Backbone as JSON, one array per atom type, in Angstrom:
{
  "sequence": "XXXXXXXXXXXXXXXXXXXXXXXXXXXXXXXXXXXXXXXXXXXXXXXXXXXXXXXXXXXXXXXXXXXXXXXXXXXXXXXXXXXXXXXXXXXXXXXXXXXXXXXXXXXXXXXXXXXXXXXXXXXXXXXXXXXXXXXXXXXXXXXXXXXXXXXXXXXXXXXXXXXXXXXXXXXXXXXXX",
  "N": [[-52.05, -52.03, -30.44], [-52.78, -53.73, -27.57], [-54.99, -54.75, -25.07], [-54.2, -56.16, -22.02], [-54.34, -58.44, -19.22], [-52.64, -58.12, -16.25], [-49.13, -59.04, -15.77], [-46.6, -59.32, -18.42], [-46.44, -62.32, -20.39], [-43.96, -63.21, -21.22], [-40.69, -62.15, -20.36], [-38.71, -61.45, -22.01], [-36.66, -59.14, -23.62], [-37.55, -57.07, -22.06], [-36.93, -54.46, -19.69], [-35.18, -54.69, -16.52], [-36.12, -52.91, -14.53], [-38.8, -52.55, -15.27], [-39.83, -55.13, -14.99], [-39.46, -55.37, -12.23], [-41.45, -53.66, -11.35], [-43.82, -55.1, -12.02], [-43.4, -57.34, -10.4], [-43.47, -56.11, -7.89], [-46.14, -55.13, -7.79], [-47.54, -57.58, -8.11], [-46.7, -58.97, -5.83], [-48.05, -57.52, -3.92], [-50.59, -58.3, -4.42], [-52.09, -56.79, -6.25], [-54.45, -55.98, -8.64], [-54.15, -55.37, -12.09], [-54.3, -53.88, -15.31], [-52.78, -53.94, -18.56], [-51.17, -52.28, -21.29], [-49.16, -52.58, -24.04], [-47.06, -50.57, -26.03], [-45.85, -48.23, -28.55], [-43.2, -45.9, -27.8], [-44.44, -43.56, -25.54], [-44.54, -40.59, -26.44], [-45.86, -38.49, -27.58], [-48.82, -36.46, -27.57], [-50.88, -37.55, -29.05], [-50.34, -40.29, -29.11], [-50.54, -40.82, -26.36], [-53.25, -40.24, -25.93], [-54.47, -42.27, -27.44], [-53.57, -44.47, -25.97], [-54.8, -43.98, -23.48], [-57.49, -44.29, -24.25], [-57.53, -46.99, -24.99], [-56.84, -48.21, -22.57], [-58.88, -47.32, -20.91], [-58.61, -45.53, -18.92], [-57.2, -42.51, -17.65], [-53.9, -41.66, -18.09], [-51.85, -40.48, -15.59], [-50.15, -37.36, -15.38], [-46.89, -37.29, -14.5], [-44.59, -35.56, -12.74], [-41.26, -34.83, -12.15], [-39.72, -32.98, -9.82], [-37.7, -30.32, -8.38], [-36.21, -28.25, -5.79], [-34.6, -25.01, -6.03], [-31.99, -25.28, -5.1], [-31.51, -27.89, -5.52], [-31.84, -29.81, -3.51], [-34.13, -30.78, -2.44], [-36.57, -33.0, -3.49], [-39.36, -33.86, -5.55], [-42.17, -35.84, -6.52], [-44.73, -35.3, -8.53], [-48.06, -36.07, -9.03], [-50.5, -35.45, -11.36], [-53.67, -34.85, -12.98], [-53.79, -35.61, -16.48], [-54.77, -33.56, -18.09], [-54.48, -31.23, -16.71], [-53.0, -28.11, -15.96], [-49.7, -27.38, -14.97], [-48.51, -25.17, -12.61], [-45.91, -23.59, -11.16], [-45.97, -21.72, -9.07], [-48.39, -22.17, -7.81], [-48.16, -24.63, -6.55], [-45.81, -24.35, -5.06], [-46.37, -22.63, -2.92], [-48.09, -24.22, -1.42], [-46.51, -26.31, -0.54], [-44.4, -25.13, 0.71], [-42.01, -24.53, -0.59], [-39.93, -22.71, -2.51], [-39.33, -21.62, -5.92], [-39.52, -23.94, -7.63], [-38.48, -26.37, -10.02], [-38.0, -28.44, -12.95], [-36.46, -31.48, -12.24], [-33.18, -32.82, -12.89], [-32.28, -35.27, -15.4], [-30.36, -36.94, -14.42], [-30.73, -36.88, -11.65], [-33.26, -38.03, -11.62], [-32.73, -40.62, -12.48], [-30.99, -41.41, -10.46], [-32.53, -41.33, -8.04], [-35.02, -42.57, -8.68], [-34.64, -44.51, -10.6], [-35.44, -44.09, -13.23], [-35.98, -42.88, -16.54], [-36.34, -39.78, -18.42], [-39.69, -39.22, -19.51], [-40.71, -41.54, -18.59], [-41.55, -41.35, -16.05], [-43.03, -42.3, -13.0], [-45.26, -43.14, -10.33], [-44.6, -45.62, -9.41], [-41.86, -45.71, -9.53], [-41.01, -44.86, -7.08], [-40.51, -47.06, -5.53], [-37.88, -47.54, -5.82], [-36.68, -45.57, -4.42], [-35.33, -45.9, -1.74], [-34.29, -44.42, 0.32], [-36.05, -42.48, 0.88], [-35.87, -39.9, -0.32], [-37.4, -38.49, -2.02], [-40.37, -36.62, -2.13], [-43.76, -37.46, -2.3], [-46.26, -35.95, -4.1], [-49.66, -35.48, -4.59], [-52.16, -34.44, -6.7], [-55.36, -33.5, -5.72], [-57.43, -34.09, -7.52], [-56.65, -36.39, -8.86], [-57.36, -38.38, -7.19], [-60.06, -38.68, -7.42], [-61.01, -40.23, -9.51], [-61.98, -43.63, -10.39], [-59.98, -45.24, -11.4], [-56.48, -45.01, -12.21], [-53.85, -44.25, -14.48], [-50.56, -45.34, -15.24], [-47.03, -45.57, -16.02], [-44.99, -48.52, -16.02], [-42.41, -47.79, -15.02], [-41.2, -47.5, -17.46], [-41.67, -46.18, -20.71], [-43.0, -47.63, -22.69], [-45.02, -49.26, -22.03], [-48.17, -49.25, -20.4], [-50.17, -48.98, -17.43], [-53.26, -49.77, -15.86], [-54.74, -49.1, -12.9], [-56.57, -49.54, -9.85], [-57.57, -46.67, -8.1], [-58.09, -46.75, -5.35], [-56.44, -48.92, -4.62], [-53.99, -47.75, -5.07], [-53.9, -45.75, -3.02], [-54.47, -47.17, -0.62], [-52.87, -49.47, -0.56], [-50.54, -49.57, -2.36], [-49.1, -47.08, -2.01], [-48.62, -47.11, 0.86], [-46.94, -49.39, 0.88], [-44.81, -48.44, -0.58], [-43.77, -46.73, 1.22], [-43.91, -43.93, 1.33], [-45.23, -41.17, 2.45], [-47.95, -39.48, 1.18], [-48.4, -36.06, 0.08], [-51.19, -34.21, -0.24], [-52.24, -32.07, -2.73], [-53.69, -29.08, -4.2], [-54.22, -28.08, -7.36]],
  "CA": [[-52.15, -51.9, -29.0], [-53.68, -54.77, -27.09], [-55.31, -54.71, -23.65], [-53.87, -57.43, -21.37], [-54.51, -58.51, -17.76], [-51.44, -58.46, -15.5], [-47.77, -58.96, -16.31], [-46.38, -60.01, -19.69], [-46.14, -63.74, -20.29], [-42.51, -63.36, -21.42], [-39.93, -60.95, -19.97], [-37.69, -61.25, -23.05], [-36.64, -57.82, -24.19], [-38.02, -56.08, -21.11], [-35.94, -54.01, -18.72], [-35.35, -55.14, -15.14], [-36.94, -51.99, -13.78], [-40.18, -52.81, -15.63], [-40.17, -56.4, -14.32], [-39.58, -55.12, -10.79], [-42.78, -53.07, -11.11], [-44.78, -56.19, -12.03], [-43.14, -58.12, -9.19], [-43.96, -55.29, -6.78], [-47.62, -55.17, -7.82], [-47.97, -58.94, -7.9], [-46.45, -59.29, -4.4], [-49.08, -56.84, -3.15], [-51.88, -58.81, -4.93], [-52.78, -55.71, -6.93], [-54.92, -56.31, -9.99], [-53.85, -54.28, -13.02], [-54.36, -54.16, -16.75], [-51.58, -53.43, -19.22], [-51.11, -52.07, -22.68], [-47.82, -52.34, -24.57], [-47.2, -49.62, -27.13], [-44.62, -47.53, -28.9], [-42.85, -44.91, -26.75], [-45.51, -42.58, -25.38], [-43.88, -39.3, -26.41], [-46.71, -37.46, -28.16], [-50.19, -36.4, -27.02], [-51.75, -38.46, -29.83], [-50.1, -41.68, -28.6], [-51.11, -40.89, -25.02], [-54.73, -40.28, -26.04], [-54.8, -43.64, -27.89], [-53.33, -45.36, -24.83], [-55.88, -43.72, -22.52], [-58.73, -44.9, -24.8], [-57.43, -48.45, -24.92], [-56.84, -48.59, -21.16], [-60.09, -46.92, -20.21], [-58.17, -44.71, -17.79], [-56.27, -41.48, -18.03], [-52.55, -41.78, -17.5], [-51.49, -39.27, -14.86], [-48.89, -36.7, -15.65], [-46.0, -37.43, -13.33], [-43.53, -34.61, -12.91], [-40.18, -34.93, -11.16], [-39.37, -31.6, -9.55], [-36.78, -30.07, -7.28], [-36.05, -26.87, -5.43], [-33.51, -24.37, -6.75], [-30.7, -25.83, -4.61], [-31.49, -29.33, -5.87], [-31.73, -30.55, -2.25], [-35.43, -31.36, -2.12], [-37.13, -33.58, -4.73], [-40.8, -34.1, -5.48], [-42.85, -36.51, -7.6], [-46.08, -34.77, -8.57], [-49.07, -36.73, -9.86], [-51.63, -34.59, -11.66], [-54.4, -35.31, -14.16], [-53.12, -35.28, -17.75], [-55.28, -32.33, -18.73], [-54.3, -30.12, -15.8], [-51.8, -27.31, -16.17], [-48.84, -27.26, -13.8], [-47.97, -23.85, -12.37], [-45.0, -23.76, -10.01], [-46.34, -20.85, -7.93], [-49.55, -22.76, -7.13], [-47.72, -25.72, -5.68], [-44.73, -23.9, -4.16], [-46.96, -22.08, -1.69], [-48.7, -25.3, -0.65], [-45.51, -27.21, 0.09], [-43.38, -24.33, 1.36], [-40.71, -24.61, -1.32], [-39.96, -21.74, -3.6], [-38.53, -21.82, -7.09], [-39.51, -25.32, -8.13], [-38.27, -26.57, -11.47], [-37.88, -29.84, -13.28], [-35.18, -32.07, -11.81], [-32.36, -33.32, -14.01], [-32.41, -36.7, -15.69], [-29.42, -37.64, -13.52], [-31.43, -37.05, -10.35], [-34.37, -38.97, -11.88], [-32.17, -41.96, -12.5], [-30.4, -41.67, -9.14], [-33.54, -41.6, -7.01], [-36.18, -43.37, -9.09], [-34.23, -45.45, -11.65], [-36.32, -43.79, -14.33], [-35.5, -41.88, -17.48], [-37.41, -38.85, -18.82], [-40.79, -39.81, -20.3], [-41.15, -42.8, -17.96], [-41.76, -41.09, -14.62], [-44.18, -43.01, -12.49], [-45.31, -43.35, -8.87], [-43.95, -46.91, -9.12], [-40.44, -45.47, -9.38], [-40.68, -44.62, -5.66], [-40.02, -48.31, -4.94], [-36.42, -47.46, -5.93], [-36.22, -44.53, -3.5], [-35.31, -46.52, -0.38], [-33.84, -43.41, 1.31], [-37.15, -41.49, 0.98], [-35.36, -38.6, -0.72], [-38.43, -37.85, -2.85], [-41.68, -36.42, -1.51], [-44.85, -37.71, -3.22], [-47.31, -34.94, -4.15], [-50.76, -35.95, -5.43], [-53.24, -33.49, -6.89], [-56.58, -34.11, -5.21], [-58.28, -34.59, -8.61], [-56.21, -37.74, -9.24], [-58.02, -39.31, -6.27], [-61.51, -38.68, -7.69], [-61.38, -41.25, -10.5], [-61.89, -44.98, -9.89], [-58.74, -45.78, -11.89], [-55.49, -44.13, -12.7], [-52.92, -44.93, -15.36], [-49.15, -44.98, -15.05], [-46.05, -46.41, -16.68], [-44.21, -49.41, -15.13], [-41.03, -47.27, -15.07], [-40.76, -47.5, -18.85], [-42.8, -45.56, -21.42], [-43.53, -48.47, -23.77], [-46.14, -49.97, -21.47], [-48.97, -48.44, -19.47], [-50.97, -49.79, -16.54], [-54.51, -49.29, -15.31], [-54.78, -49.61, -11.5], [-57.61, -48.87, -9.04], [-57.04, -45.58, -7.24], [-58.11, -47.25, -3.96], [-55.24, -49.73, -4.42], [-52.86, -46.8, -4.94], [-53.93, -45.11, -1.73], [-54.52, -48.07, 0.54], [-51.89, -50.57, -0.61], [-49.31, -49.27, -3.08], [-48.35, -46.02, -1.36], [-48.06, -47.6, 2.14], [-45.84, -50.32, 0.59], [-43.72, -47.6, -1.04], [-43.28, -46.02, 2.39], [-43.83, -42.53, 1.03], [-46.5, -40.53, 2.81], [-48.26, -38.43, 0.17], [-48.93, -34.75, 0.42], [-52.28, -33.92, -1.19], [-52.21, -30.66, -3.14], [-54.76, -28.65, -5.11], [-53.72, -27.2, -8.44]],
  "C": [[-53.17, -52.89, -28.48], [-53.78, -54.71, -25.57], [-55.06, -56.09, -23.04], [-54.11, -57.3, -19.86], [-53.17, -58.91, -17.16], [-50.16, -58.38, -16.3], [-47.64, -59.64, -17.65], [-46.05, -61.49, -19.46], [-44.63, -63.98, -20.42], [-41.83, -62.05, -21.02], [-38.8, -60.7, -20.98], [-37.8, -59.84, -23.62], [-37.16, -56.73, -23.25], [-36.95, -55.73, -20.09], [-36.24, -54.48, -17.32], [-36.24, -54.22, -14.34], [-38.44, -52.16, -14.07], [-40.64, -54.09, -14.92], [-40.29, -56.21, -12.82], [-40.92, -54.48, -10.45], [-43.86, -54.17, -11.06], [-44.62, -57.06, -10.79], [-43.71, -57.41, -7.97], [-45.5, -55.37, -6.69], [-48.16, -56.54, -7.54], [-47.8, -59.37, -6.44], [-47.47, -58.64, -3.47], [-50.51, -57.33, -3.49], [-52.75, -57.68, -5.54], [-53.19, -56.18, -8.33], [-54.62, -55.12, -10.9], [-53.98, -54.81, -14.45], [-53.18, -53.44, -17.41], [-51.81, -53.29, -20.7], [-49.66, -51.83, -23.07], [-47.99, -51.5, -25.82], [-45.86, -49.03, -27.5], [-44.37, -46.46, -27.81], [-43.91, -43.8, -26.73], [-44.88, -41.17, -25.3], [-44.62, -38.2, -27.16], [-48.08, -37.55, -27.53], [-51.12, -37.38, -27.77], [-51.59, -39.9, -29.35], [-50.71, -41.81, -27.22], [-52.62, -40.98, -25.04], [-55.19, -41.68, -26.5], [-54.63, -44.65, -26.76], [-54.46, -45.23, -23.81], [-57.18, -44.38, -22.96], [-58.66, -46.39, -24.67], [-57.49, -48.94, -23.48], [-58.17, -48.34, -20.46], [-59.76, -46.15, -18.94], [-57.2, -43.67, -18.29], [-54.96, -41.68, -17.32], [-52.24, -40.41, -16.84], [-50.22, -38.67, -15.46], [-48.07, -36.83, -14.38], [-44.79, -36.55, -13.6], [-42.5, -34.76, -11.78], [-39.57, -33.54, -11.0], [-38.29, -31.49, -8.47], [-36.77, -28.58, -6.94], [-34.81, -26.31, -6.14], [-32.16, -24.94, -6.34], [-30.5, -27.25, -4.99], [-31.2, -30.2, -4.62], [-33.02, -31.2, -1.81], [-36.07, -31.79, -3.45], [-38.56, -34.0, -4.5], [-41.27, -34.88, -6.7], [-44.29, -36.04, -7.54], [-46.94, -35.56, -9.55], [-50.24, -35.75, -10.07], [-52.37, -35.17, -12.88], [-53.71, -34.83, -15.47], [-53.52, -33.96, -18.33], [-55.09, -31.1, -17.85], [-52.98, -29.42, -16.07], [-51.02, -27.2, -14.88], [-48.28, -25.85, -13.73], [-47.16, -23.92, -11.06], [-45.45, -22.91, -8.82], [-47.5, -21.46, -7.13], [-49.13, -23.85, -6.14], [-46.68, -25.31, -4.7], [-45.31, -23.39, -2.87], [-47.52, -23.17, -0.83], [-47.7, -26.18, 0.05], [-44.37, -26.47, 0.76], [-42.02, -24.42, 0.72], [-40.79, -23.67, -2.5], [-39.06, -22.19, -4.76], [-38.42, -23.27, -7.52], [-39.23, -25.36, -9.61], [-38.15, -28.07, -11.7], [-36.48, -30.34, -12.87], [-34.46, -32.61, -13.01], [-32.61, -34.82, -14.21], [-31.47, -37.5, -14.79], [-30.05, -37.88, -12.15], [-32.58, -38.08, -10.47], [-33.83, -40.38, -11.83], [-31.59, -42.36, -11.13], [-31.45, -42.08, -8.12], [-34.64, -42.56, -7.4], [-35.84, -44.47, -10.1], [-35.18, -45.34, -12.85], [-35.7, -42.77, -15.24], [-36.66, -40.95, -17.88], [-38.43, -39.52, -19.76], [-41.35, -41.05, -19.66], [-41.47, -42.57, -16.48], [-43.07, -41.67, -14.15], [-44.1, -43.11, -10.96], [-44.61, -44.65, -8.5], [-42.42, -46.77, -8.99], [-40.04, -45.22, -7.94], [-40.26, -45.89, -4.96], [-38.48, -48.34, -4.97], [-35.84, -46.42, -4.99], [-36.25, -45.03, -2.06], [-34.88, -45.56, 0.7], [-34.92, -42.37, 1.58], [-36.68, -40.08, 0.71], [-36.42, -37.79, -1.51], [-39.74, -37.79, -2.11], [-42.77, -36.6, -2.57], [-45.94, -36.64, -3.03], [-48.41, -35.48, -5.07], [-51.83, -34.86, -5.5], [-54.53, -34.18, -6.48], [-57.52, -34.63, -6.32], [-57.9, -35.98, -9.06], [-57.01, -38.76, -8.4], [-59.51, -39.47, -6.53], [-61.94, -39.78, -8.68], [-61.2, -42.65, -9.9], [-60.53, -45.61, -10.27], [-57.76, -44.68, -12.23], [-54.55, -44.94, -13.61], [-51.52, -44.42, -15.09], [-48.27, -45.93, -15.86], [-45.4, -47.34, -15.65], [-42.73, -49.07, -15.27], [-40.39, -47.34, -16.45], [-41.93, -47.04, -19.69], [-43.29, -46.36, -22.65], [-44.58, -49.45, -23.29], [-46.89, -49.0, -20.55], [-49.89, -49.36, -18.68], [-52.22, -49.05, -16.1], [-54.66, -49.95, -13.93], [-55.91, -48.86, -10.77], [-56.95, -47.82, -8.14], [-57.06, -46.0, -5.78], [-56.89, -48.1, -3.66], [-54.01, -48.84, -4.29], [-52.81, -46.25, -3.52], [-53.77, -46.07, -0.56], [-53.45, -49.17, 0.56], [-50.56, -50.15, -1.17], [-48.49, -48.21, -2.3], [-47.83, -46.45, 0.03], [-46.86, -48.57, 1.9], [-44.61, -49.57, 0.1], [-43.05, -46.85, 0.1], [-43.0, -44.55, 2.1], [-45.18, -41.93, 1.36], [-46.81, -39.41, 1.83], [-48.69, -37.14, 0.79], [-49.97, -34.46, -0.68], [-52.29, -32.41, -1.47], [-53.38, -30.37, -4.05], [-54.19, -27.66, -6.12], [-54.87, -26.71, -9.31]]
}
């Protein structure tokens, strides 16, 4: 695992959705660091990535209501436990559950394990509501995937709030879990 500044030098073997993330960040003049790694599908791998990046990768959960008519992307610190009742009351939506992989691909062009706030660039209809736990905003940096779980990015939280989210055109709802 090697710490790099900015986008990969070569796009060979990389998915279009990953490259679109780098294009999006570069067009906004956002500085970011990157680590390429094996698929981040265990806590041990995630801990190693966090250590290399020097930032904790947020847990990003793609949720929906029982009717599957309202969709939410929740950003919470990796060590925080998600309880549906705590968030349901705050957003006025009962019976939240995890959305299907089909909905994830339809709205965010992301597969399970790769959910990221950057996927909202693919939600041009604003079908997904962005929920951010207030503790995510307390750290100087946050970590996320560039829509694929074999790379991770370190980005300033100020850039997320002041530049990235406005460019995504998704007004966040701040929640406390």
